[in-house]
N, C-alpha and C positions, 0 to 999 in steps of 0.2 A: 654721677657727674664726673667727668675726667679731671685729672690733676691740672691740666692746662687751663680748662674752663674755670676751675675753681680759683686758680691764681688770678685770672683775668677779673673775676668778680670781686676779689679782695682789693685789687688795685682800683677798681671802679668805686668801691666803697670809700676808700681813702680820699679819692678825688672829690666825691660828694661831701665828705666830712670837712675838707678844707674850704668849701664854698658856703657852708652854713654859718650864719653869724653867731657870735658868742652869746648874745642875749637869747636867741631862740634855743640854743643848746641848753642854757640854764633853765628857761621856762618850761621845757619839756623834760626836765630831769635827765637830760642827756640822751633821751631815747631817739630824738630826731637825728642825732648825729650818726646813728647807725642805720644803714639801709638793710632791710631784711632780704636782700637779694640772695643771701645764702639759702633762702627757701625756694629759689626759682625752680628747683627740681621737684618741689613738693606740689603734687596735684590735688591737694585736699581743700582747696579754696582758702587755705590759710596762707598761701603764697602771695607775694606782692611783686609788682614789676614797675620799672620806670615808665612813665608816660611817654617819654621821648628820649632817644639816645643820639639823635642826629646833631644836636647842638650842645655838646658837653661843656662849652665855655660860656653858656648863657647864664642869666641870673639864677640865684639859688631857689627862687620860688618856682621856676620852671622845672628845675631838677628835683624838687621835693614833692612833685605830684605823685600820688600813690593810687594804685588800683588793685583790685583783686585779680589774681592771675586767671587766665583761661584754663579750665580743667579739660583735658583731652581724654575721651573715652572711645572705645570701639564697640559700643553696645549694638550698633546696627551694622557691624562688620566693616566699618570704614572709620577712619579717624575723624572725629567731630568734637566740637565744643559741647560739654555736657549741658550748657544752658540752651543749646539749640535742639536737644533731643527731647521730644514730647513724651517722656516716660518718667514716672517717679523713681528716682535713682539717688542713692546716697553713696558717697565715695570716701574711702579712707586711704591716705597715701602712706608711703613708707615713713615719712617724717611724723605723721600723726600717730601711727602705730608705735613708733619709737618714743615720742614725747609722752604719750599717755600710758606707756608700758603695757600695751595690749599684745600679749604674746601667745594667747591661746584662743581657740575657737569660742569657748564659753565667756571670754572677756568681751567679745564684740557687742553683746547686748548692752554694755555700758556706754556705747558710743553711737548706736544706730537706732532709729525709730522703728516701731512695729516689729522688732526682732525679739524672739525668745529662744534661748538655747538651753535645752534640758540636758544635764550631764550628771551622771553618777559614775560611769566608767566608759571606756571607749565603745562598748557595745550598746549600753543603755544610754544613748544620746540621741538627740533629734534637734532639728532647726525648724522653727515655725515663724511665719510672717503673717501679720494681720490676724493672728489667732489660729491659723491653719497650719497643721503639720506636726502636732504633738504626738508622735508615734515612736517612742523609744523602744528599742529591743524587738522590733518586728522584723525578723530575719526574712520573712517571705513577702514583705511589703515594700514598695518603693516609696521614696520620700516625696512629700508635697512640695518641698523646697529643694531645688536642685543645687548641688555644690559642685563647682568646677575648679580645677587646678590646672592652670595653663591650657585652657580650652578643652580639658578632658573631664568628662562627667565622672563623678565618684559615686559608685553604685550603693555604698553604705555610708551613712553619716559618720561612722567611726573612722572612715578613711581620712577625714579632715581633723582628727584628733592628733595633732602634732604641734610643735612650736612653729609659729609663723616666721619662717626663716627666709631672709633675703627677699622680702616681698616688695614689689614695685607699687602695686595698687590693689585695692579691694573694692568691689562694687556690689551693692545690694540693690537688685531690681525687684520691685513689688508688683504683684499681680501675675496672672497666668503667663507662662513663657512656653515657647515651642516653635514659633514661626521663624526664629533665627538661631536658637541654641539647639544643641544636639538632641537632648532628651526632653520629652514633654513633662511639664509640671503645672500644678494648679495654683500654687500660692506665691511663688517667687523664685529667685535665683541669687545665689551668692557666688560671685566670680572672683577667684584669687589668681593674681598674675605675679609671677616671680620676676626678678630683674634678669635681663638678658645679658649674654656675654658682650663685652665691649672690646673695641680695638685699641682703646687707650687704657692705661693702668687704672684699676678701680679696686683697691684692696682695703680691707679693714680687719681689725682684730679687737675683740670686745670681751670684757669680763665683768660680771656683776656678782655681788655677794650681799647677804642680808639676814634677816631674822630667820630663826629655825634652820640655821645652816644652809640658807639659800645660796646656791652657786650656779651661775650660768656662764658658759663660755661659748662664744660664737666667732666665726671667722669666714671671710670671703676673699677670694683671689680671682681677679678677672683681668685678662690681657690678650693681646694678639698672639697667636701661636705661629702664624705665617701671614703672608700678605692678604689672604682671603679667608682665614680661619681664626676664630677667636674662641677662647674657652673660659669657663667660669666654674669655680668649685666653692661650695658653701657647706658649713657644718655647724652643729651645735651640740651641747651637752648641758642638761638642766637637772639639778637635784635639789630637794628640799625636804626637811623632816615633816612628819604629819602633825595633826592637831586634834585628832580624836583619840583620847587616852584610854587604853585598855588596862583597867586596874587588876585584871587577872594575871597578866604577865609583864606589865610595866611598859609595853610597847605603845608607840604612837602611830596610828593608822592614817591613811590618806596622804602619805608622803608622795613625792614626785621623783621619778627617775626616767628621763627621756633623753634620747640621742638620735641624731639623724644627719644625713649627708645628701647633697644634691650636686650632680655634675652635669655640665652642659657643654655642647659644642655648637657653634654657629658657623656654618659654611656659606660664604657669600662670594661665589666665583664671578658674578657680574651684578650690575645694579638691578636687573629685573628678576633676579632669582636668589632665594636664600633657603637654607635648610637648617632647622634647629632640632638638635637631638638632646633629650633630657632623660636622665635616670636618677632615681632617688630611692633612699632606704631609710626607714624610721623604725625605732625600737622603743618599747616602753616595758619596764619591768619594776613594778612597785606595788604598794598595798592600797591601791585605790578601791573605793566601793564601800567603805565602812559607813554605816548609818546609825542614827540614834533614834530612840523611841520618841515619837512626836505625840502620839495618842495611844494609850494603853487599851483601847477598846472600851465598850460600854460597861458600866457598873449599874446593876439593877436588881430588883427583888424578883427572884425566879421561883416559880412554883415547883420546879424540879430540883434546883440546886441551892435554894435558900436565899436569904436576904443578902444584899450587898455583894452579889455574885459578879465576878469578873473573870471571863474565860482565860485570858492571857495570864493573869497573875496566879490563878489557881493551877492551871496546867503547868506553868513554869515552875511553881513551887513544888508541885507533885513530882516533877522530873528531877528535883534536887538543885535547881538553879538558885544562885545567891546573888545579892546586890543587883536587883532589877531596877536599874536607873530609869526613871520616867520623866526627869526634867531635862529636856533636850539642850537647854542652855548650859548645862554642866559639861557638855562635850565628852561624856564618859560612857563606856560600855564595860561589861564584865563577861568576857567570852573566852572559852577554852579552845575554840577552833581557829585556824589560821585565816587570814584575809590577804589575798594576793591576786594579781593578774598580770598577764604579759601579752604584748602585741608585737607582731612583726608585720610590716607592710612595706610596699614599695612598688616600683613599676618603671616603665619607660614610655616615651612618646617620640614621634617624629613628625614635625610640622614643616611642610614645604609650601612656599609661597612663590608663585610665578606670575609676573605681570606681563601681559601680552602687549604687542605693539598697538593694539586697538585701545589699550587702557584698561581692558578687563583683567581681572585677577582670579587665578585658580589657587585654591587652598586645599591641601590634603593633610589630615591629622589622623595618624595611626597610633593606637595606644594599647598597652596591656598593663593591668594592675592586679596585685594580690593583697589579701588582708587576712591575717591569722590571729585569732583571739583565744586565749586560754585563761579561764578564771579559777580561782579558789575562793569560795564564798563561805562566810560564817553565818550561824544562826543568831549571833549576838547575845547568847546566854552562856552560862558557865557549865550547865549540865551537858552530858554527852548525848544530846538528842540528834544532832546533825553534825557529821564530821566534815562534809564538803558537799556543795551543790552548785549548779550553774549550768551554763550553756556555752560550749566551745564552738567556734565558727571557723570554717575554712572557705574563703571566697576568692574567686578569680574572675576577671572580666576582660573582654576584648571590645574595642570600639574602632570604628572607621567613619570619618566624616570627609565629605568631598563637597566643596563649595565653589560657586562661580559668582563673582561680584562684578557689577557693571562699572564702567569708567565713571569717574566723578564729574560733577557739574553738568549733568544731563537733565533734560526735561523730566525724565523718569529714572530714578536710581533704583536698582533692584539687586537682590541677592537670592540665589536659589541653590539647593543642595540636596544631597542624599546622606542618610545616616544609618549606620548599623551598629547594634549593641548586643553582645552576648555575655551572659553571666551564669556561672555555676556556683551554687552555694550549698555547703553541707554543714549541718550542725549536729551536735551531740548534747542531749540534755541528760544530766546525771544527778542523782540524789543518793548520797552515801549516809545511811542512818546509823546512829550509835545505839547503845543499850538502854537509853531512856526515851527513845523516840515515841513509843506508845503513849507514855505519860504526857509528853508535851503536845503531841498532835491529836490524840484520841481520847484523852481523859474525860472530855465532855460528852462522849457517846454513851448513853445509858446502858446499852447491851454489853459493854465490856468494861464499864467503869469499876466495878467491883474487882474484876480480874486484875486490872491495872493497879488498883490500890493495894492488892495483896501480892503484887509482883509476879503474877501468874500468866500474864499475856505475852505473846510473842508474835505480834502482827507485823509491825514495821521494824522492830528491834534488830539491829545488826544486819539489815538487808541493804542491798545495792540495787538501784534501778537505772536502766539506760534506755533512752529512746533516740532514734536516728532520723533526721529529716534531711531532705534534699530538694532543691528546686532549681530549674533551669529556665532561663529567659532568652528568647531570640526576638529582637525588635528591629524592624526596618521602617524607615520613614522617608517621605519626600516632603520638603518644606520650601517655602519661599516668602519673600516680603518685598514690597515695592513702595516707593514714595514718589507721588506725582506732584511736581511743583506747579500747581495750577496757576498761580499768580506769584509775583514777587513776595507776597505776604502769606499766601495760603498754600499749605501742603496737605495732601490726602495720602495716608499710609494704609495699605492693606496687606494682610498676611494670611497664609493658610498652611496647614500641616495635616498630612494623613499618615497614620501609623498603623502598621500591622504587627501584632505581637502573638507569639506562640509560647505558652508557658506550661510547664508540667511540674508536678511535685509528688512526693510520697513521704509518709512518716510511719515508723513502726516502733513498738516498744517490746522489749524482750520480757520473758518471765523474770521476776525478781531473783537475785542471786544471794545466797547465804541465808542466815537466820535458821529458825526452827523449820524442819520439813513441814510442808503444807499438810501432809497426811496427819500430823499431830495436832492440827488446829481444830477448834470447834467450828460449827457452821457459821456463827456470828463473826468469828475471827476471819474465817476464810472469805466471807462476803466482803468484809471491810478491806482485806488485803487485795482482793481482786478489783474493787472499786478504786483503790488508791494506786496500785502498781501492776494491775493485770496486763497480760500481753495484748497488744493491739496492732493491727496492720490496716492502714487506710487504703492500700492498693494505689494504683496510679491515678492521680488527679490531673485534669487538664483544663486549660482555658486558652481561648484564641479569639481573635476578632479585630475589627478596625476601630480606631478612635480618631476624632477630628479636633483640631484646634484652629482658631481663627482670630483675626485682629482687624479692627477698623478704627483709625485715628484721624481726626482733623485737627490741625494746628494752625494758628493764625498769629502773625507778628503784628501785634497791636501798635507798637512803636519800637524803635531800636532797642529799648530796654525791657520790653515785656513780650513774652510768648505765652499765649493761651492755648490750651488743648483739651479735647474731649475724646474719650476712648471707650470702645466696647471690645472686650476680648473674651474668648471662650477657651477653656483648657480642660483636658481630660488626662487623668492619671490611670494607668492600667490597674487591673485587679491583681489579686495575689492570694496567698495561702497562709494560714496559721500553721507554723511549723512546731507549735506546742500542741500536744494532744488535747488538752483541756477537757471539754465535755463531749468530744467526738464519740467515745464509746457509747454514750447514751443518745446523742442527737444525730449521729450518723456522720459519715465522712464528708458529705457535702457541706456540713456546717463549718468545715475548715476553709471553704472558699470565701473570698471577699470580692465583691463586685467593683468595677471601676468607679472612680470618683470624678465628678464633673462640676465645673465652676463657670459661672457667668459673671463677668466683672464689668462694672460701669464706673467711670471716674472722670472728673474734670480737674484741671490744674492750671497753675500759673507759675512761670519762671520769670523772676523780675530782678532788675538791678537798679539801685537808687544811689543818690549822692555821689555822682561822678564815678559810679562803679566801685564804691567802697562798701556798699551794703548789698548783699545778695539775699533774696528771699524767695524760696520755693515752697509752694503750698498746694495741696490737693485734697479733695474729698473723694471717697470711694464707697461702693456698695457691691458686695459679692454674694451671690446666691449659690450655695453648694448643695448638690444632691448626692446621696450615697456616700456621705463623708466617712472616710476610713479612720478608725481610731483603735487604739489598743490600750489595755490596762491589765493589772493583776487584781482579780476579784475572788472573794470567798464563794466557793461552790461546794455545798455539802461540808465535808470536813477538811477540805484542802483548798489552797489558793492556786488558781489556774490562770493562764494567760487568756484574756478575752480580746479577740480581734474581730471586729465586725463593722458593718456599715451603720453608722449612727444616724440614719434618717437624713434630715435636712438641716443645714446650718446657714445662718446669715451673718456676714461680717460687714460692718459699715463703720466709717470713721473719718478722721481728719489727720493729716500729716503735715508737719512744718519743719523746714530746715533753713536757718538763717545764719549768715556769716557777716561780720562787721569789722572793718579795719578803720577805726576812727583816727588813728595816727599811725605813722609808719612802724612803730615798735610794738603795737598792741593788736592782737587778733582775738576776736570773740566769736564763739559759735554756740548756737542753741538749736537743738532739734527735739522734737517731741511728737507724740501721737495719741489720739483717742481711738481706741478699738472697742466697739460694741459688738461682741461676737456671741451669738446665742443660738441655741437649738430651736429651730422653728417647728421641728417634729422629731421627737425621740421618745416614743411611748414605752419601749421595753428596755430602758436603761437599767444597768445593775444597781441594786440598792446598796447603800453604805452599811458598814458593820453595825453602826449604832441603831439601825433599823432591822437588818436581817437577823442578827443574833438574838435580840430579845423577842422578835415577832415571828421569825421564820419566813418573812416576806423577802424575796430575793430580787424583785424588780420594782421599778418606779417610773413615773412619767416626768422626763426632764424638759418637755416642750416648753419653750419660753424662758428657760434658764440659761445662765451663762455657760459657755464652753470652758472646760477646765484648762489650766495652764496659760490663761490670757489675762495679763494685767490690763485694766481698762485705760489707765493713764501711764504713759512713759515720758520722762523728761530727762534730757541730757544737756549739760552745759560744760564748756571747756574754754580755756583761754591760754594764750602764750604772750609773754611780755619780754622783749629783748632790750637790755640796757645798752649804754654806749660802750664801744670798744676802747680799751685803755691798755697800752703796752702789749698789744696783740692778744689780749684776753677779751672775750665777748660773753658777759654774763647773761643769763636768761632765767625766767621763772615761769612755771606753768601749773595749771590746776584743772581739776574736773570734778563734777558732781553728777551722779547718775541716780535717778529716783524711779522706783517701780511701784505701782499700785498693788493692792492685794489681788490674789487669784485663788481659785480652787486648785488643789494639788493632785486630785485624782479624778478619774472619769466619772465616778459616782457622785461627785459634788458633795462629798462628806464635809459637813461644816467643821469637823475636827481636823480636816486636811488642809484648811485654808492657809496659804502662804501669806504672811502678813507683809504689809508695805514696808519698804526699807530704802534707804539712800546710802550711797557709797561716795566718799570723798578721797580723791587722790591728788598728790602734789609732787612737784619736783623743783629743784634748784640746781643750776649748773652753770658751766662756763666752757666756751670753746677757746682753744689757744692755737694760734698759727705757729708752726715750726717749719720755716721755709715753705715748701710746697705741700707739707703735710698738715694735719689737723688733729689736735688732741681734744677730746670732749670728756669732761668729768662732771658727774651729776650725783646729787643725793636725792632720794625719792622715798615716798611712803604711799602704800596702797591700803585702802580702808583706814584712813587716818583716825577716825573715831572708834576703831575697833568694834564695829557693829557685829553682833551675832545674828545671823540671818539664815533663812532656809532658802535653798535654790529649787529643790524638788521634793516631793513626797511620794511614797510607794505603799500600797496595801500589802500587808504581810499576814503571816499565820495568826490564827486565833483573834482576828479582828483588829489587830493593831495597825497603826500607820507609822512607817519609818520615814525619817527625814535625812536628806543630804544637806550638809551645811556649807556655806560659803567660806572662803578663806579669811582668817582673822588678819589683824593688822600685820603688815610686813614692811619693815624699814630697811632700806638698802642703799647701795652705791654702785655706780657704773663708770667704768673707764673704757673709752673707745678711742682707738687710733685709726685714722683714715690716711692712707698713703698710696 
């Protein structure tokens, strides 16, 4: 909002204040004396507006009419009211993100229904909608949920792991997408839009500080550079100490150290043409990725190893490890190896919009992005079993989108376009073993057990292993969507997309480096070494072919306040490759290929306004059938943990989603959203078995048909409110709060009962005040996240010797923020 507009709104508020009677002021504890018009730029349905401005001198009752503001979206590539778009969509505005302190991608699941964000580190992250898309760390696989930044598709979920800087609006679309957006997806789409350059001054400087040395500094400067050129520069720096304590060296892991900058130029030489240039750079350099032991593996009476046998505890003890913490709530590890990772990413885009004399609009979006990830990972024990391991990634992508949009207010509105996407990704998988690797990883193998116990084995000890993967994607698509306004109340929307993709990949592993010469090993030792680290070359792998997406929606305006709609949509997501060797040496190179994923979605919904547009209620029910569902996990295969990436048969996702916003009085806004997701495997006969079965019995597969899909809470409920008190001496106090609750879910692909993520709820709150200083504004707030200091698990991962590791959520953080807008 410009300074001039801001000043006008404040003057308006004072006029309204003078017209409200003293008794009404007292009865509403002063809240009615303040008009929340300062929210007018807030597109999150928490904004309010005056019902009429044409008669400012009329009685106070007329001036005091309130309504929820119209939220404008461009979901169908033209500006429309969100309540008129027959699509399940949830929206978060800049004000909502700021009020609820939602500053990271993983925070968004506290505010949006049917959303799950898995995050361990920037590479091992994923976004899922309606239970579909839990694919962390799959370098050779595209996401089921597309993430877009300023209309540019992000080829890796990790590209969205940065602080949400200077965001104008964020939209979550649920269900298959592709007939309007660039890349085809099967589960949904997260669209992030940053604020554009302005021709009026729009500056802000902000600093926050809090628990565990939390410090965040942000700044934005936007103004005209000439008569037809405007610029915008935004930057941030965020640091915070970690909360996983390493008793070996006294360090706290999972700290935060991020920084970024975004620069923009908007050129508008005439009313019918504009060009927006964007460049950004983000860097992360911290100790993310530390996990705690959630399940130490099965303890059982073994005919080979004796009673009360536990593979993890015995192997770790044999390797010399001390202080094996197994109570995850202690938030402690005892590790001699470092934990660190760094990310560098950025890119640029050019978006040109040209409105023709006929009213049609041509849009071109050209973009390039890169993403570089380098990890240093620990084995989380104190013995020298593993000195470093991980997967480094170098990714770059190019995209070009060209759209033609019809003129508005036609009998048939339409959009058609072409899209091209090219991506080159290279990764390096490395494992650097120490001098106790044999004991930790192989002590359970009968053929070498005695040698290891006597210190005579040299299979993995002091060896390094490297494998190199590469994949290239070239994707071309033709898409289009049209809406026929059949009657004043009935619309019929159809859409189609055809995509041709050409993919190639290869992966090879070198012979192990270092350690005892292979010639000095026994036959048993040599066989184990070859199985674990032997050289392998997949050769060139290829995939190509056509895929199709489609949409058919009927929407009917039942009355001015109710829109009903029914939708069928079909989406396809391209196949991919497993860039981890896994079981390929035994199963063959074709086992590294993953087939395309296909989804058929059926849903009906209502968008309603009640009580003179002070209550907005959006609801829908859905049913999605997915075939060749793509999924990935880390599973125990033989004596090692390998990446399993495969088509998990058939999945059904069905449920209900609800989003309600209520403005009972001018000063108070309430929002509730929630979802029921019943997501199950309808066919998954050869699923991997969990360690509590595979280690005691040797059975490595199970039938999960009819069981719940992992990573999917059945129930999600989010509530938030904002209450604005009366302005006094140019001070405007406010208070806000939120509560986010998530049901339990399985944490790993094998539905290990010991990997279950328990249900938890998070409470956040803030108290602040805005102060006018001439044409400027000062905003001071105290806030707390995770008020009750809940200790909770966000994700779990299968690891060596049958254990399950857990990534923990942030503990309570108390802080303060000072922001100056000028």
